[in-house]
N, C-alpha and C positions, 0 to 999 in steps of 0.2 A: 170402604175404611175395613180396618183390620178387625176380625171377631173370628178369634181361631178356640180360646175358651176366655171365661170371665173373669183368668184370672190375669190373662194376657193383656186384659182392656189396660192393669196399672203399671203398665210398662214403663208406662213415665214419670210415676208416682215419685221415685227417689231422684230424679234428675236434676241437677246442678241447673245455675242461672243457663246453661246451655243448651240444656233440656225442657221442654213443656212440660206445664203444669197440669194436674188433672185436668182434662177436661180441652186441653188446649187443641188445636187442631195440629195435627202432624203432615206433614209432607216429607219424606225420607227420599234423598234422590244421593246419589255419588256425585253430579254433575250442580252446576246451579240452580237451584229454584226461585222463584216469584220470592217466595216466603223469606228467604234468606236475604236475597235482594233488598225487600224493604226493611228488614231487621237491622243491616248496617247502613241504610239511609237514616235510619232513626238513631241509631248511634251517635250519629254524626249532627244530624237533624234534628234538636231535641222538641220542636215542634210536632213530629212527624209520630203516628201512633198506628202499630197494626191493626185492622177492622176485619178483613174478611180472607181468608186461602179459601180458595173455591176448588171444585171438583167438580167434574163432567157433569153433574146433574144440576149442580146451584148455579154452575157458570151461565150469567144471564145471554153471553153472544154467541152459545152453542159453539165454543169454537175449543177447548180444550180435549187435546188428546184426539182430534179428527182431523181430517187432511186436510194439508194448507194452515191448520188451526196452528195455536201454543201449546208447548209441554206443562206448564203451568202459570195460574194467575193470582195476584192477591190484589188489593187495594190498601188503602191506609188515609189515615183522614190528617188535617195541619191545623193547627189550634189556631192558625194566624187567620183563618179563613173565620167569616162574620156567619152567621147562624142566619141571619137574615137574607143571604144571598142563597141559602141553598135549600129554601122553603120549597115544599114539594118534591125535592129530590130523593130520590131510595136511597138509603144506606148501603152504602160499597160505589157507588156515582165519584166520578173522576173528580165534579166539581168541590166534592168534601175535602179533598187534597191531592189526590192520585191512585196512580195503578201498574201493578208492573206485569209485563206479557215477558216470557223466557221461552223461545222460536226454537226450532231445532237449528238455524241458522243464522247469519245475519241478512243476507237477502232476505227471508221471509220476513223478519223484523220489519227491516225499512220496508216492505211492500203493503203492510199493515199499518204503516205510519203512512204512506205515501195515500193510502187507501183513505184513512182518517181525513188528512188535508183535504182530499178531493170531496170529502163530504161537507166541510166547513165552509170550502168554498161555495159550492153550490147551495147550502142552507145555512147562511151566517147567522139566523134563528137559533142554531145548535150551540155555537159560543165558539169559541176559538183558544182549544186548548194549546198547554205547552210538551210539545212532544219532542223525546231525545231517546237517539238510537244509540247502544253502543254492541256491539257485537251481537248474539240471538236477544239483547234485552231491550225490550222499548219499554221508556218508561213514560207516563203520562202524568201530567200534572196540572193540575185546577187553575183554571183561567182567572179564578177570583186573587190568584196571588200577584203580586208585582213582578215586573222583570226578573228585576233582581234578587228577588225572594225564589223565583224558579230557577234562577241562574246558579243559585245553592247547589241545586238539586243535581245539574247538570254535572256540577264539578265533581258531586260526593260518586257519583253516579260512572265516572271516569276512574275514580280511584280504586274503586269495585272491582273494576275489569284491568287493575295493573299498572295503571299511570301512574307517574311519578308521584310523590305524595307532597302535598304542596302544606308540610307541617313545620313549623319549627322547632318543634317538641324534638329534644336529641334522641334518637333512636338507632336501632343498626336495620335498614330494609331485609337483611337476612335474618333476623331476631325478630321481627315485630310482622308476619304475614298477613297477605289480604284474603279474600275469601276466594277467589280463584286459587291461590296457592295452598289454601285449607284444605280445598276439595281435592290436590292433588296428594294431598298427606293421607287421606282416608285407606283404612283399609277396600283391597279390591275382590272380588270375585274369584278371582285366580287363586287368591290367598285360603281359600277356603276346599275345605275338602269337596269329594264328589257327591251331591245331592242335594247342596245348598244351593242358593238364589239371594238376588237382590229382593229386598221387598221394597216394593215402591207404592205400598198401599199406604192408606193414611187412618189416623183416629181422631173422632170427635165426640165431645161429651162436655159434661160439666160437673164439677165437684170441686172439695176442698181437699189443702191436702196436710192438713192440721201443722202441728209443730216442724213438719219439713217446710212449709210455704216459703221460709225464706232465702232456701237456697234460688227462687225465681228471682231473687233480688239481689244479687252480690255486688259489694262493692269491688274494684278493681280497674272500671270503665272499660267495658266489653267493646269491643272495636270488627271484630269478623267473627262467623261462624258458620261451619259447615258440620253435613252430617248424614249417614247411610244407616239402611238396615237391614240386616242378612237372615235367614228362616231357612230352618231345614222342615219344609213341608207343616211350618205351625211352630210345633216348640220343636227342640231350642231355638230363641230368640235372640240376635246378638245387632246393640245398638250401639253406633260408633258416633261422636260428638265431638267436635275440636272447635275450643275458640281462642282468640289471643284477645289479650288485657295491655291495657297500659300500668297495670300493675298486676300481675297474673298471681304473685307470690300472695299478694292480698287477699286474692278472690280463692287462693288454694286453701289459706289457711282457714278463711272465713267457711268455707264447705267442712273439712274436717271438725271444726269447732259446733257449726250446727247440727250435723251428724251427733257428734259426742255427747252432748245433750238433747239428745232425742233418741233413746234407745229403744221406745215404745211408741206408736203414733197410732193417729185414728183419725178419719175423716170420710169424706164422701165421694163416691163416683155412678153419677147418673142416680141418685135418689138411692144407692145403697150403701150401706155402711162398709167400711174398709178397716180393717185392724192390722198392725203389723209389728215386726219388730228389725231391731238391725243391728251390729255389732262389729268392731272390727275383726278382720279374719289375716291371716297369717298368709304374707306374701312376696316373692322376691322385688328386691326394688327397683325401680325403675324412673329414668330421667332424673330432674333435680330433686325432686319432691315425689312422693306415690304416699297412695294410700289405699285399703283393700277392705272390703264390707260385703258381708252376708246378711240379706237379708229375707223374711219370710212376710208375706200378701195373703191375705185371707177376705173373700168377697163372695157371700152369698154361698157361703160352705165351701166353697173350691178354694184351695192353699197351694199356692208358688213360687218359688223361689227366686229372687232379682240378686244375684250377686253382683259385684260391680268394685272396679278399679277406676283411681283418678291418678293422672302422672302429670305434672309440668315439668316442661322442658323451653327453657328461655320463656317468650311470653305467649307462649302456647300451653290451652289447660287440656289436657284430653282426659273424656269419662269414654268407658266400654263398659257395659251391662252385659251379661247375661242371662235370661230367664228360661226357667224350666220347672218342670214340676219339680224335679229335684237336681239345679245345678252342679254339675262336675268342674271343679276346681282348677282341676288340671286344664281343663279343656278354656276355662275363662284366661287363664296363663297361658296358654300357646296362642290366642288370637292377642291379648295382652302386649306381649314380645314382640310381636309381629306389628302391632300397632303404633309401639314407643318408636319402633324401631326406623320408622319414617317421620318421625318428627324431626324438623330441625335442628 
């Protein structure tokens, strides 16, 4: 859990739909994560909803981050599963919808799938879930779904890993990136000065975002997402998030409209009152569309700045945030130009 200062707990406050709302569980990684895969599945299968993103302490299998275990794990529900089928089950169980486990490599994911299959054969009472492996990803789908319903998940998983899209919608592959391609477009640690490192921690809690809550529910039909965070020993902190949309221009215009109508905001984070302000700031133009903002957030008497830039290029919307006690606009500009240069 990221706990550097109380102000840093609000890094997610001014996120777009590509970033978590206050209190959302957040796992940042320069590569594909279980949470990202679940979000990609849910973007295509509207019956699916993210339920839990696990950490090493909450993982019921005690495999997350351990030798021969997975790197990340997340569960999801599927509204087509009847509540009568899951009586007595625990929230997060595969039976409610499914789960995703991401391993260091494909062989480890396959070994896990084989192990689960052997358990089911030895003890049929455990049920017979649907398991799909694609690269380092193991997708486990509820046995309460029909074979054709489960097959839908397998097909979307193939798209996530870069298989040819099976969509009749007219779009250019080079301008409609999948999540693995988005991951390759993120900033890398080699683009940061000495002393910076990738922040693989997560933050969790509960709260509300006031008039900025609409940023979590953008129109434009999000299709893919990738994210990464960097830190210089705490603060400053840089968070980058990329999303692709069927209508990225619609999503971008909605972001600017929501922020324009919310110059001052008030909400909560883990029971504490949060107040802040946000306004446009001068910034070089990036991509096809761009906008930059300076904000100030106060919680428990601690005030920090959260400066950010949004840029759209083609179907991809980039969000880059710089959080510090007093953010340096020139530093944000330096990182934003590097990030925008990697967009297709």
